[in-house]
C-alpha positions in Angstrom: -39.9 13.2 -30.2 -37.2 16.1 -30.0 -37.8 16.5 -26.4 -37.0 12.8 -25.7 -33.7 13.2 -27.5 -32.8 16.4 -25.6 -33.4 14.8 -22.2 -31.0 11.9 -22.6 -28.3 14.4 -24.0 -28.7 16.7 -21.1 -28.5 13.8 -18.6 -25.5 12.2 -20.3 -23.6 15.6 -20.3 -24.1 15.9 -16.6 -23.3 12.3 -16.0 -20.0 12.6 -17.9 -18.4 15.1 -15.6 -19.8 13.2 -12.5 -18.7 9.9 -14.3 -15.2 10.9 -14.7 -14.7 11.7 -11.0 -16.7 8.6 -10.2 -14.6 6.5 -12.5 -11.4 7.9 -11.0 -12.6 6.9 -7.5 -13.6 3.4 -8.8 -10.3 3.0 -10.5 -8.5 4.0 -7.3 -10.7 1.6 -5.2 -10.1 -1.2 -7.8 -6.3 -0.8 -7.6 -6.5 -0.9 -3.8 -8.7 -4.0 -3.9 -6.6 -5.7 -6.5 -3.6 -5.1 -4.2 -5.3 -6.3 -1.1 -6.5 -9.5 -3.0 -3.1 -10.3 -4.3 -1.5 -9.7 -1.0 -4.1 -12.2 0.7 -3.6 -14.8 -2.0 0.1 -14.6 -1.5 -0.3 -15.1 2.3 -2.6 -18.0 1.5 -0.1 -19.6 -0.6 2.6 -19.2 2.1 0.2 -20.8 4.5 -0.4 -23.7 2.3 3.2 -24.2 1.8 3.9 -24.3 5.7 1.0 -26.7 6.1 2.4 -29.0 3.3 5.9 -28.9 5.0 4.3 -29.7 8.3 2.4 -32.6 6.9 5.5 -33.9 5.1 7.5 -33.9 8.3 4.7 -35.8 10.3 4.4 -38.4 7.5 8.0 -39.5 7.9 
């Protein structure tokens, strides 16, 4: 039983140092992805607005 407790502890200790750099990388990638998604959504909103204006002009 003590061996089983020691193995996860050692594993989690090694994982913590790697986890910190990995979480920093994930955080950086998440920020970039979030920025890219927001930019794409804003472009889509502009495109929809342009289409709406064109349709309104044709309807008159």
